[in-house]
C-alpha positions as CSV (number, residue, x, y, z in Angstrom):
1,M,6.4,-3.1,150.0
2,I,7.4,-6.6,151.2
3,K,5.2,-8.9,153.2
4,F,6.1,-12.3,154.7
5,Y,3.2,-14.6,155.5
6,E,4.4,-16.8,158.4
7,N,1.8,-19.5,158.1
8,S,2.4,-20.2,154.5
9,R,6.0,-19.0,154.5
10,I,5.4,-16.9,151.4
11,F,7.1,-13.6,150.5
12,H,5.1,-11.0,148.5
13,L,7.1,-8.3,146.9
14,Q,4.9,-5.5,145.6
15,T,5.5,-2.3,143.6
16,K,2.6,0.0,142.7
17,N,1.8,-2.2,139.6
18,T,3.7,-5.4,140.1
19,S,3.6,-8.5,142.4
20,Y,6.5,-10.9,142.7
21,I,5.8,-13.9,144.9
22,F,7.8,-16.9,146.2
23,G,8.0,-19.1,149.2
24,F,9.0,-22.4,150.8
25,L,6.9,-25.3,149.4
26,K,6.3,-27.9,152.0
27,G,8.6,-25.9,154.2
28,K,11.5,-27.2,152.1
29,F,11.7,-26.0,148.4
30,L,12.2,-22.3,147.7
31,T,9.6,-22.0,144.9
32,H,8.8,-19.2,142.6
33,L,5.1,-18.6,142.4
34,Y,4.1,-15.5,140.5
35,W,5.5,-12.4,138.8
36,G,3.1,-10.0,137.0
37,K,0.3,-7.5,137.5
38,A,-0.1,-6.5,141.2
39,L,-2.3,-8.8,143.3
40,S,-4.2,-7.4,146.3
41,V,-4.6,-10.3,148.8
42,D,-4.6,-10.6,152.5
43,E,-3.2,-14.1,152.7
44,L,-1.4,-16.4,150.2
45,D,-1.0,-20.1,149.9
46,Y,0.5,-22.5,147.4
47,D,-2.8,-23.9,146.3
48,M,-3.4,-20.5,144.6
49,F,-0.4,-21.1,142.4
50,I,0.6,-24.7,142.1
51,D,-1.4,-27.8,141.0
52,Y,0.6,-30.4,142.9
53,P,-0.3,-33.5,140.8
54,Q,1.3,-32.0,137.7
55,Y,4.7,-32.1,139.5
56,R,4.5,-35.9,140.1
57,R,5.5,-36.8,136.5
58,N,7.2,-40.0,135.4
59,M,10.9,-39.6,134.9
60,C,11.2,-36.8,137.4
61,A,13.4,-38.1,140.2
62,A,11.8,-37.3,143.5
63,D,13.8,-35.6,146.2
64,Y,12.1,-37.2,149.1
65,K,9.7,-40.0,149.4
66,E,7.4,-38.1,151.7
67,Y,7.0,-35.3,149.1
68,A,7.2,-37.2,145.8
69,L,8.2,-33.9,144.2
70,S,11.1,-33.2,141.9
71,R,12.8,-29.9,141.6
72,D,13.2,-30.5,137.9
73,C,9.5,-30.0,137.6
74,L,9.1,-27.2,140.1
75,P,9.5,-23.4,139.5
76,M,12.5,-22.8,141.6
77,E,13.5,-19.4,142.9
78,Y,17.2,-19.9,143.1
79,S,18.4,-23.3,141.7
80,T,21.6,-25.1,142.5
81,F,23.5,-27.8,140.7
82,G,23.7,-31.4,142.0
83,N,20.1,-32.1,143.0
84,T,17.1,-33.1,141.0
85,D,16.8,-29.8,139.2
86,Q,18.7,-30.5,136.1
87,R,18.0,-27.2,134.2
88,T,20.4,-24.3,134.0
89,P,21.5,-23.7,137.6
90,A,21.7,-20.3,139.2
91,F,24.6,-21.5,141.4
92,H,27.3,-24.2,141.0
93,A,30.3,-24.8,143.2
94,V,32.9,-27.6,143.6
95,Y,34.0,-28.4,147.0
96,E,37.4,-29.8,148.3
97,N,36.1,-33.3,148.3
98,G,35.2,-33.0,144.6
99,S,31.4,-32.8,145.3
100,F,29.3,-30.7,142.9
101,I,26.3,-30.7,145.2
102,T,24.9,-27.7,147.0
103,E,21.8,-28.2,149.1
104,L,20.2,-25.0,150.4
105,E,17.8,-24.6,153.3
106,Y,16.2,-21.6,155.0
107,D,18.4,-20.0,157.6
108,S,17.0,-16.5,158.2
109,H,15.6,-13.4,156.6
110,I,15.3,-9.7,157.3
111,I,13.2,-6.9,155.8
112,Y,14.1,-3.3,156.0
113,D,13.4,0.1,154.5
114,G,15.9,1.7,152.1
115,K,18.7,-0.1,150.2
116,K,22.3,-0.9,150.9
117,G,25.1,-0.5,148.5
118,I,27.0,-3.4,146.9
119,L,30.7,-3.2,147.8
120,G,32.9,-2.7,144.7
121,L,30.0,-2.9,142.2
122,P,27.5,-0.4,140.7
123,Y,23.9,-0.6,141.7
124,V,20.5,1.1,141.6
125,Y,20.4,3.3,144.7
126,T,17.9,5.1,146.9
127,E,18.1,8.7,148.2
128,N,15.5,8.2,150.9
129,E,14.5,5.1,152.9
130,D,10.9,5.3,151.9
131,E,11.8,4.8,148.2
132,A,12.4,1.1,148.5
133,Q,12.2,-2.0,150.8
134,C,14.7,-4.8,150.9
135,L,14.6,-8.5,151.7
136,E,17.7,-10.4,152.5
137,L,16.9,-14.1,152.5
138,T,19.8,-16.3,153.8
139,L,20.0,-19.9,152.7
140,K,22.6,-22.3,154.1
141,D,24.2,-25.6,153.0
142,K,24.6,-27.3,156.4
143,L,27.1,-29.8,155.1
144,T,29.6,-27.3,153.6
145,G,28.8,-24.2,155.7
146,L,28.2,-22.1,152.5
147,E,25.7,-19.3,153.0
148,I,23.9,-17.7,150.1
149,T,21.9,-14.5,150.7
150,L,19.4,-13.6,148.1
151,V,19.0,-9.8,148.1
152,Y,15.8,-8.3,146.7
153,S,15.1,-4.5,146.5
154,V,11.6,-3.3,145.7
155,F,11.2,0.2,144.3
156,D,7.5,1.0,144.8
157,E,6.9,4.2,142.8
158,L,9.6,3.4,140.2
159,D,8.0,0.0,139.7
160,A,11.2,-2.1,139.6
161,I,12.7,-5.0,141.5
162,T,16.5,-5.6,141.8
163,R,18.2,-8.9,142.7
164,S,21.7,-9.8,143.7
165,V,23.4,-12.6,145.6
166,R,25.9,-12.6,148.5
167,I,27.9,-15.7,149.2
168,I,29.9,-16.3,152.4
169,N,32.0,-19.4,153.0
170,K,31.4,-20.2,156.7
171,G,32.8,-23.6,156.3
172,T,36.3,-24.8,157.1
173,S,37.3,-25.8,153.6
174,T,37.6,-23.9,150.2
175,A,34.7,-23.8,147.8
176,R,35.3,-23.1,144.1
177,L,32.5,-21.1,142.6
178,E,31.8,-22.0,139.0
179,A,28.4,-20.3,138.4
180,V,26.8,-17.4,140.3
181,L,23.8,-16.0,138.5
182,S,22.1,-12.8,139.8
183,A,18.6,-13.8,139.0
184,V,16.6,-16.8,137.8
185,V,12.9,-16.7,137.2
186,D,10.8,-19.8,136.3
187,F,7.7,-19.1,134.3
188,K,4.7,-21.5,134.2
189,S,4.5,-21.1,130.4
190,A,6.9,-20.6,127.5
191,D,4.4,-18.8,125.3
192,Y,6.5,-15.7,124.9
193,D,8.7,-14.0,122.4
194,F,12.3,-13.3,123.1
195,I,13.7,-9.8,122.4
196,H,17.4,-9.1,122.6
197,L,19.9,-6.5,121.2
198,P,22.5,-8.1,118.9
199,G,24.9,-6.0,116.8
200,A,28.5,-5.3,115.9
201,W,30.8,-2.3,115.6
202,A,28.9,0.6,113.9
203,R,25.6,-1.3,114.1
204,E,25.0,-1.9,117.7
205,R,21.7,-2.9,119.4
206,H,19.5,-3.8,116.5
207,P,16.5,-5.6,118.2
208,E,15.6,-9.1,117.2
209,R,12.3,-10.7,118.2
210,M,11.7,-14.4,117.9
211,P,9.4,-17.0,119.4
212,V,10.6,-18.9,122.5
213,I,11.1,-22.5,121.6
214,T,12.0,-25.7,123.4
215,V,15.7,-25.0,123.6
216,K,18.1,-22.8,125.5
217,M,18.1,-19.4,123.9
218,L,21.3,-17.6,125.1
219,V,23.0,-14.3,124.6
220,D,26.3,-13.6,126.2
221,S,29.8,-12.1,126.1
222,A,33.1,-13.7,126.8
223,R,35.1,-10.8,125.3
224,G,35.9,-9.0,128.6
225,N,33.3,-6.3,128.1
226,S,29.6,-6.3,127.7
227,S,30.2,-6.1,123.9
228,A,28.6,-4.7,120.8
229,Q,27.7,-8.2,119.8
230,H,25.2,-8.6,122.6
231,N,23.8,-6.4,125.4
232,P,23.1,-7.6,129.0
233,F,19.4,-7.0,128.4
234,F,16.6,-9.2,127.1
235,A,12.8,-9.2,127.4
236,L,10.1,-11.9,127.4
237,V,6.9,-10.5,125.9
238,G,3.5,-12.0,125.1
239,K,2.8,-13.2,121.6
240,N,0.5,-10.2,121.0
241,T,2.5,-7.7,122.9
242,D,3.3,-4.5,121.0
243,E,4.6,-1.1,121.9
244,N,1.5,-0.1,123.8
245,S,-0.2,-3.2,125.1
246,G,0.5,-6.6,126.4
247,E,2.8,-8.1,129.0
248,A,6.6,-7.5,128.9
249,Y,9.2,-8.8,131.3
250,G,12.6,-7.1,131.2
251,F,16.0,-8.4,132.5
252,N,19.1,-6.2,132.6
253,L,22.4,-6.7,134.4
254,V,24.3,-3.8,136.1
255,Y,27.7,-5.1,134.9
256,S,30.2,-4.2,132.2
257,G,32.0,-7.6,131.8
258,N,31.3,-11.1,130.7
259,F,27.6,-12.0,131.1
260,T,25.1,-14.6,130.2
261,A,21.4,-14.1,129.8
262,G,18.6,-16.1,128.2
263,V,15.7,-18.5,128.6
264,E,15.6,-22.3,128.7
265,V,12.4,-24.2,127.9
266,D,11.7,-27.7,129.1
267,P,9.5,-30.4,127.4
268,Y,6.6,-29.3,129.5
269,N,6.5,-25.8,128.1
270,T,7.8,-24.1,131.2
271,A,10.5,-21.5,130.8
272,R,13.5,-20.5,133.0
273,A,14.9,-17.0,132.4
274,F,18.3,-16.2,133.8
275,I,21.0,-13.5,133.9
276,G,24.3,-13.0,135.5
277,I,28.1,-13.4,135.2
278,N,29.1,-15.7,132.3
279,P,30.1,-19.0,133.8
280,F,32.4,-19.6,130.8
281,G,35.9,-18.5,131.9
282,F,34.7,-17.9,135.5
283,N,36.1,-19.8,138.4
284,W,36.4,-18.2,141.9
285,K,38.3,-19.6,144.8
286,L,36.3,-18.8,147.9
287,Q,38.3,-19.6,151.0
288,S,36.9,-20.0,154.5
289,G,35.6,-16.6,155.8
290,E,35.6,-15.0,152.3
291,E,32.7,-13.4,150.6
292,F,31.6,-13.0,146.9
293,V,28.9,-10.6,145.7
294,S,27.2,-10.9,142.3
295,P,26.3,-7.9,140.1
296,E,22.8,-6.6,140.4
297,A,20.0,-7.6,138.0
298,V,17.1,-5.2,137.3
299,L,13.7,-6.9,136.7
300,V,10.9,-4.9,135.2
301,Y,7.3,-5.9,134.4
302,S,4.7,-3.9,132.5
303,D,1.3,-4.7,131.1
304,E,1.5,-1.6,128.9
305,G,3.6,-3.2,126.3
306,I,7.3,-2.8,125.4
307,G,7.0,0.9,125.7
308,G,5.7,0.6,129.2
309,M,8.7,-1.6,130.1
310,S,11.1,0.9,128.5
311,R,9.7,3.9,130.4
312,I,10.2,2.1,133.7
313,Y,13.8,1.4,132.9
314,H,14.3,5.0,131.6
315,K,13.1,6.7,134.7
316,L,14.9,4.3,137.1
317,Y,18.2,4.7,135.3
318,R,17.9,8.5,134.8
319,T,17.1,9.1,138.5
320,R,18.6,6.2,140.5
321,L,21.5,4.7,138.5
322,C,23.2,7.8,137.0
323,R,24.8,9.9,139.7
324,G,26.4,13.2,140.4
325,K,26.2,16.8,139.2
326,F,25.1,15.9,135.7
327,R,22.4,13.5,136.5
328,D,19.6,16.1,136.6
329,S,21.2,19.0,134.7
330,E,21.2,19.6,131.0
331,R,24.7,18.9,129.6
332,Y,26.9,20.8,127.1
333,V,26.5,21.0,123.4
334,L,29.9,19.8,122.3
335,L,32.1,19.6,119.2
336,N,34.5,16.8,118.9
337,N,37.4,17.2,116.5
338,W,37.9,13.5,115.6
339,E,36.2,13.3,112.2
340,A,37.3,16.8,111.4
341,T,41.0,16.2,111.8
342,Y,41.7,12.6,112.9
343,F,45.4,12.7,114.0
344,N,46.3,15.6,111.7
345,F,46.0,18.7,113.9
346,D,48.0,21.3,115.8
347,E,46.9,24.1,118.2
348,E,46.1,26.5,115.4
349,K,43.8,24.1,113.6
350,I,42.0,23.3,116.8
351,L,41.6,26.9,117.7
352,N,40.2,27.7,114.3
353,I,37.6,25.0,114.7
354,A,36.8,26.3,118.2
355,K,36.3,29.8,117.0
356,K,33.7,28.7,114.5
357,A,32.1,26.5,117.1
358,K,31.7,29.4,119.5
359,E,30.0,31.4,116.7
360,V,27.3,28.9,116.2
361,G,26.6,28.3,119.9
362,V,28.7,25.2,120.8
363,E,29.6,25.1,124.5
364,L,32.4,22.6,124.8
365,L,35.3,21.8,122.5
366,V,36.6,18.2,122.8
367,L,40.1,17.3,121.7
368,D,40.1,13.6,120.7
369,D,42.9,11.1,120.0
370,G,46.4,12.3,119.1
371,W,47.3,14.8,121.8
372,F,49.8,12.7,123.8
373,G,53.2,10.9,123.4
374,K,54.2,10.6,119.8
375,R,50.7,9.8,118.7
376,N,50.3,10.6,115.0
377,S,48.6,7.4,114.1
378,D,47.0,4.5,116.0
379,N,50.3,2.4,116.2
380,C,51.9,4.0,119.2
381,S,51.9,5.9,122.5
382,L,48.8,4.6,124.4
383,G,49.9,4.6,128.0
384,D,52.2,7.6,127.6
385,W,49.9,10.2,129.0
386,Y,52.0,13.3,128.5
387,V,51.4,16.1,126.1
388,N,52.8,16.1,122.5
389,K,54.5,19.5,122.6
390,E,55.1,19.4,118.8
391,K,51.3,19.6,118.3
392,L,50.5,21.6,121.4
393,P,53.5,23.8,122.2
394,N,51.6,25.5,125.0
395,G,50.4,22.2,126.4
396,L,46.8,21.3,127.4
397,T,46.8,24.1,129.9
398,G,47.6,26.7,127.3
399,L,45.0,25.3,124.8
400,A,42.3,25.1,127.5
401,E,43.0,28.7,128.5
402,K,42.5,29.9,125.0
403,I,39.3,27.9,124.5
404,N,38.0,29.1,127.8
405,A,38.8,32.7,126.8
406,M,36.5,32.2,123.8
407,G,33.7,31.4,126.3
408,M,33.7,27.6,125.8
409,K,34.7,24.7,128.0
410,F,37.4,22.2,127.1
411,G,37.3,18.4,127.0
412,L,39.7,15.6,126.4
413,W,39.8,12.0,125.1
414,F,41.6,9.2,126.9
415,E,41.9,5.4,126.3
416,P,43.3,4.6,129.8
417,E,42.8,0.8,129.8
418,M,45.2,0.3,126.8
419,V,48.9,0.3,126.1
420,S,50.7,0.4,122.8
421,P,53.6,-2.0,122.3
422,D,55.5,1.0,120.9
423,S,55.3,3.1,124.1
424,D,57.5,4.1,127.0
425,C,54.9,2.6,129.3
426,Y,55.1,-0.9,127.7
427,R,58.9,-0.8,127.5
428,A,59.1,-0.1,131.2
429,H,56.3,-2.6,132.2
430,P,55.8,-5.4,129.6
431,D,54.1,-7.5,132.3
432,W,51.4,-4.9,132.9
433,C,49.3,-6.1,129.9
434,I,46.9,-9.0,129.8
435,H,49.0,-12.0,128.6
436,S,49.7,-15.7,129.1
437,E,53.4,-16.6,129.4
438,N,55.0,-18.2,126.3
439,R,52.0,-17.3,124.2
440,I,52.0,-14.7,121.4
441,R,50.4,-11.4,122.5
442,S,47.7,-10.4,120.1
443,E,48.2,-6.8,119.2
444,A,44.8,-6.0,117.7
445,R,44.6,-2.3,116.7
446,N,48.3,-2.1,117.6
447,Q,47.5,-2.2,121.2
448,L,47.2,-4.4,124.3
449,V,44.8,-4.4,127.2
450,L,46.3,-3.4,130.6
451,D,45.7,-5.8,133.4
452,L,43.3,-4.0,135.8
453,S,43.2,-6.9,138.1
454,R,46.5,-5.5,139.3
455,Q,46.5,-2.7,141.9
456,D,49.7,-1.2,140.5
457,V,48.1,-0.9,137.1
458,C,45.0,0.7,138.5
459,D,47.1,3.2,140.5
460,Y,49.1,4.1,137.3
461,I,45.9,4.8,135.3
462,Y,44.4,6.8,138.1
463,N,47.5,8.9,138.7
464,S,48.1,9.5,135.0
465,L,44.6,10.8,134.6
466,F,44.7,12.8,137.8
467,N,47.9,14.6,136.8
468,I,46.5,15.6,133.4
469,I,43.0,16.7,134.7
470,S,44.6,18.6,137.6
471,T,46.9,20.6,135.4
472,A,44.4,22.0,132.9
473,N,40.8,23.3,133.1
474,I,39.1,20.2,131.8
475,S,35.3,20.0,131.9
476,Y,34.7,16.7,130.0
477,I,36.4,13.4,129.6
478,K,35.7,10.8,126.9
479,W,36.9,7.4,128.3
480,D,37.4,5.0,125.4
481,Y,38.1,1.3,125.2
482,N,38.7,0.2,121.7
483,R,39.4,-3.6,121.6
484,T,38.3,-6.7,123.4
485,M,40.4,-9.0,125.5
486,S,42.5,-12.0,124.3
487,N,45.4,-14.1,125.5
488,I,43.8,-14.1,128.9
489,G,46.0,-14.2,131.9
490,S,47.5,-12.1,134.7
491,A,51.1,-12.1,135.8
492,L,50.1,-11.7,139.4
493,L,47.3,-14.2,139.8
494,D,48.2,-17.6,141.0
495,S,47.5,-20.5,138.6
496,D,44.5,-21.6,140.6
497,R,43.0,-18.1,140.5
498,Q,43.4,-17.3,136.7
499,G,39.6,-18.0,136.4
500,E,39.0,-15.0,138.6
501,F,40.7,-12.7,136.1
502,F,37.7,-11.4,134.1
503,H,35.7,-10.4,137.2
504,R,38.7,-9.0,139.0
505,Y,39.4,-6.8,135.9
506,I,35.9,-5.3,136.1
507,L,36.3,-4.8,139.9
508,G,39.6,-3.0,139.2
509,L,37.9,-0.9,136.5
510,Y,35.1,0.1,138.8
511,S,37.5,1.0,141.5
512,V,39.4,3.4,139.2
513,L,36.1,4.9,137.9
514,E,34.8,5.5,141.4
515,K,38.0,7.1,142.5
516,I,38.5,9.4,139.4
517,T,34.9,10.5,139.1
518,S,34.8,11.3,142.9
519,A,38.0,13.3,142.6
520,F,36.5,15.4,139.8
521,P,32.8,15.8,140.5
522,D,32.5,18.8,138.2
523,V,33.9,17.0,135.2
524,L,31.3,15.3,132.8
525,F,32.5,11.8,132.0
526,E,31.3,10.0,128.9
527,S,32.1,6.3,128.3
528,C,33.0,4.8,124.9
529,S,34.1,1.4,123.7
530,S,34.9,1.5,120.0
531,G,31.5,3.2,119.9
532,G,28.8,1.4,121.9
533,A,30.5,-1.9,122.9
534,R,30.1,-1.2,126.6
535,F,26.7,0.5,126.7
536,D,25.5,-1.0,129.9
537,P,24.1,0.0,133.3
538,G,27.5,-0.6,135.0
539,M,29.2,2.2,133.1
540,L,26.2,4.5,133.5
541,Y,26.6,4.4,137.2
542,Y,30.0,6.1,136.9
543,M,29.4,8.1,133.7
544,P,25.9,9.4,132.9
545,Q,26.3,9.1,129.1
546,T,27.8,6.7,126.6
547,W,28.9,7.2,123.1
548,T,26.2,5.2,121.4
549,S,28.0,4.2,118.2
550,D,30.9,5.2,116.0
551,D,28.4,5.2,113.2
552,T,27.1,8.8,113.0
553,D,25.0,8.3,109.9
554,A,21.5,9.7,110.6
555,L,19.7,6.7,109.1
556,E,21.8,4.1,110.9
557,R,21.5,6.1,114.2
558,V,17.7,5.9,113.9
559,Y,18.0,2.1,114.2
560,I,20.7,2.1,116.8
561,Q,19.0,4.7,119.1
562,Y,15.7,2.8,118.8
563,G,17.2,-0.5,119.9
564,T,19.1,1.2,122.7
565,S,16.0,2.9,123.9
566,L,14.3,-0.4,124.6
567,C,16.2,-0.3,127.9
568,Y,18.3,2.9,128.1
569,P,17.0,6.5,128.1
570,Y,18.0,9.0,125.5
571,S,19.6,11.1,128.2
572,C,22.4,8.5,128.2
573,M,23.0,8.5,124.5
574,G,25.9,10.5,123.1
575,A,24.7,11.6,119.6
576,H,26.5,13.8,117.1
577,V,26.0,15.5,113.7
578,S,28.8,14.6,111.3
579,I,29.8,15.5,107.7
580,V,28.4,14.0,104.5
581,P,29.1,11.8,102.7
582,N,29.1,9.9,106.0
583,H,32.5,8.5,107.0
584,Q,31.1,5.1,108.0
585,V,28.6,4.3,105.2
586,G,29.1,7.1,102.6
587,R,25.4,8.1,102.8
588,I,24.3,11.7,102.1
589,T,21.6,12.9,104.3
590,P,20.3,16.5,104.8
591,I,21.6,18.4,107.9
592,S,18.1,18.7,109.2
593,A,17.8,14.9,109.4
594,R,21.2,14.6,111.1
595,G,20.3,17.3,113.6
596,N,16.8,16.0,114.5
597,V,18.0,12.4,115.0
598,A,21.0,13.5,117.1
599,M,19.4,16.1,119.3
600,Q,17.2,13.4,121.0
601,G,20.3,12.3,122.7
602,Q,23.2,14.2,124.3
603,F,23.8,16.5,121.4
604,G,27.0,17.5,119.6
605,Y,28.9,17.8,116.3
606,E,31.8,15.9,114.9
607,L,33.0,17.9,111.9
608,D,34.9,21.0,110.9
609,L,32.3,23.8,110.9
610,N,34.6,25.9,108.8
611,K,33.9,23.6,105.8
612,L,30.1,24.0,106.0
613,S,28.2,26.4,103.7
614,E,26.5,29.5,105.1
615,T,23.2,27.8,104.7
616,E,24.4,24.8,106.8
617,I,25.9,27.1,109.4
618,E,22.6,28.8,109.8
619,A,20.9,25.4,110.2
620,V,23.4,24.5,112.9
621,K,22.7,27.7,114.8
622,E,19.0,26.9,114.7
623,Q,19.5,23.3,115.7
624,I,21.4,24.3,118.8
625,K,18.7,26.8,119.8
626,T,16.1,24.1,119.3
627,Y,18.0,21.7,121.3
628,K,18.6,24.1,124.2
629,R,14.8,24.7,124.2
630,L,13.7,21.1,123.9
631,G,16.5,19.1,125.4
632,E,15.0,18.7,128.8
633,V,11.9,17.2,127.2
634,F,14.0,14.6,125.3
635,H,16.1,13.7,128.4
636,K,13.6,13.8,131.3
637,G,10.3,13.2,129.5
638,D,8.4,10.0,128.9
639,L,9.1,8.3,125.5
640,Y,6.4,6.8,123.4
641,R,7.7,5.2,120.2
642,L,4.7,5.9,118.0
643,I,6.2,4.4,114.8
644,T,9.2,2.1,115.0
645,P,11.9,1.8,112.3
646,D,10.6,-1.4,110.8
647,N,8.3,0.9,108.9
648,N,9.1,3.5,106.2
649,Y,9.4,6.2,108.7
650,V,9.8,6.6,112.5
651,S,8.2,8.8,115.0
652,N,9.1,9.4,118.7
653,E,6.9,11.2,121.1
654,F,8.4,12.8,124.2
655,I,6.2,14.2,127.0
656,S,7.7,16.6,129.5
657,E,7.8,15.8,133.2
658,D,5.1,18.3,133.9
659,K,3.0,16.9,131.0
660,N,2.7,20.4,129.5
661,R,4.9,20.0,126.4
662,I,4.9,17.2,123.7
663,V,7.7,16.9,121.2
664,L,7.3,14.7,118.1
665,V,10.4,13.8,116.1
666,N,9.4,12.3,112.7
667,S,12.0,11.0,110.2
668,V,11.4,9.4,106.8
669,L,13.6,6.4,106.2
670,R,12.3,5.6,102.8
671,A,10.0,7.8,100.8
672,V,6.9,6.1,99.2
673,P,5.8,7.5,95.8
674,N,2.3,8.8,95.8
675,S,2.2,8.1,99.5
676,P,-1.0,7.9,101.5
677,V,-1.4,10.2,104.4
678,Y,-0.5,8.5,107.7
679,Y,-1.9,9.6,111.1
680,L,0.3,9.8,114.2
681,L,-1.9,8.7,117.1
682,L,-0.4,10.3,120.2
683,K,-0.1,8.6,123.5
684,G,-0.1,9.6,127.2
685,L,-2.1,12.8,126.9
686,D,-4.9,14.2,129.0
687,R,-8.0,13.4,126.9
688,E,-9.9,16.4,128.3
689,A,-7.1,18.9,127.9
690,M,-6.4,21.1,124.8
691,Y,-3.1,21.3,123.0
692,Q,-1.8,23.9,120.6
693,I,0.6,23.0,117.8
694,E,3.5,25.4,118.1
695,G,3.8,27.8,115.3
696,T,0.2,27.5,114.3
697,E,-3.2,28.5,115.7
698,K,-4.5,24.9,115.6
699,V,-5.8,23.7,119.0
700,L,-6.8,20.0,119.4
701,S,-8.1,18.0,122.3
702,G,-6.1,15.2,123.8
703,A,-8.9,12.9,122.8
704,I,-8.7,13.9,119.1
705,L,-4.9,13.7,119.1
706,M,-4.9,10.2,120.6
707,S,-7.9,8.8,118.6
708,S,-7.7,10.6,115.3
709,G,-4.1,11.9,115.3
710,I,-1.9,14.2,113.3
711,P,-1.7,13.7,109.5
712,Y,1.8,13.0,108.2
713,K,2.9,12.3,104.6
714,L,6.1,10.5,103.5
715,S,7.8,13.0,101.2
716,N,11.5,12.7,100.4
717,D,14.1,10.2,101.7
718,Y,15.4,11.3,105.1
719,A,13.0,14.2,105.4
720,S,12.7,15.1,109.1
721,K,10.4,17.3,111.1
722,I,9.9,18.2,114.8
723,I,6.4,19.1,115.9
724,V,5.9,20.7,119.3
725,L,2.5,20.9,121.1
726,N,1.9,22.9,124.3
727,K,-0.9,22.1,126.8
728,L,-3.2,25.0,127.3
């Protein structure tokens, strides 16, 4: 619900549990007033929120004598560069006369039911108009003619607010955009902790929590993708906030390219949080009559701790970010041949793996890298999307038919955004890759990145995939992206538009994804970026799951999946059981641990089942049965992280949508000798209801389960157990 109070010129954005309030102070300054637990008020005024004298500080340059106020001391709703607000600006442009100054004033606003899309970009959507209300608040710089419209969407029941920015140049001269952030929020205090998700290849999204201090705390990517190093998510949480209690403010960007996000604290202990496109390497020439639209930021508040914040993101993304046939349906148990064969395979070997996979209950066989061109190693053939007939004499069509005849579906790996220097594609089109003239082209991983800011390159990628998918019965595509960008430049962009490259690349990528996923609505697409280096909401809009990490070790995956779950649901996490010793870290873990950790996500295997013992094969059969029985609880239920991985063991609780089934997944990370008994205190139950522990006759009340708990003892390293409770 959105209310506008005409007398005080205040906007009140309200979800079922949250209020977000801002307005025009003195009729002039667009000022942020409040974000937090829902307020029930009939009228609002600034005296409720601002003590005016504190904004008349020495050394704060006043904007106007009649106000004696400085924007450097005010909580601004959308700050611009060039006036007295000298903190991180939300917007910065340079005009033809060389001026840096943008001075925004109220022009108009509209409030309407439902939510519009964002042209060329992914976004959180509605299916019915009553799910959300939107505010479009237009501000104008009268001198330059630039119009900036702040777009807010309020999801009442889903308890989230989204923000984006639309800029139209209605002046007669060109403006050069140098910073366009999607959201800025000024807090009255900096007494928070900062949580973000740093990492690297094979150890993505390991949370860090640190006190907010008087400095600019920044996470970002300038690598061309959202990256494994940082994720476009952060949270500000109260000092005493934990999983289940306290305030948590989440910020996430629906974008897959360069981003910036963080918090800046001034000497007066006020904090400015911000998120949007990374200004580094960004420069956009906006000519008269042209429009620029920012990615969407998703803002979430919870007073039920970090877990409460996570559950809001999970439900929102499961139901109103992911799209298509596979949004609500349970997906396939798959087997990927990569760690089973790498490049060393032929049709016979793949069919032998498929035959065993069918016996244990696998539903989809995925052929990974090495099926195209002359691809027998990673040094050639990317871009040559035609079948290697030496390996597959009957082509993909023949292989798919044989796998389908076994009663399984067939899937395929691509890396469409890349080209190998040793390829027919590169030899024919050496200018198609990202490059800068007269500079050495960095051939990391023996490959170059194709220039998706070019329409001809986008068309080539789409047509190549369309031709392959159309000629074989393919049910699944793994879309990979295995290196970051370097030697930035595009052969087709003018010299004064090279700063637009990074964003134009992402727009090109999204255009291809929209087109190819629309052309094949019955194909399940999974994104991948050398593991989880592009695990972001932008990709989830087109592909409902992402390969979480190339590290398939069960212990490492506990940490990676935990960090990922701070913002993203388990339904989006591709997770496989692989062989031991693990190929990434050499660790040996029991197959029970590998299965229990993986089946919380989108479940599969990445090994040659023919090399397992009979005992292991029986375990695999039981794992698949368990997953098929409980998968919907993992993927559509509410997650409570009872014990987080900074302890010796971890416990996740999933509660089904109908609240009738509870699944606990417990994993020992490090056994403790002569261990005490620990008690798992469950969350989210009906205190008056009775629950039976599956496989036993034990019946306990919700009150006992939440207040006394279930005993659990640390036994062996990597011991793992699933406990299921059913509501009576």
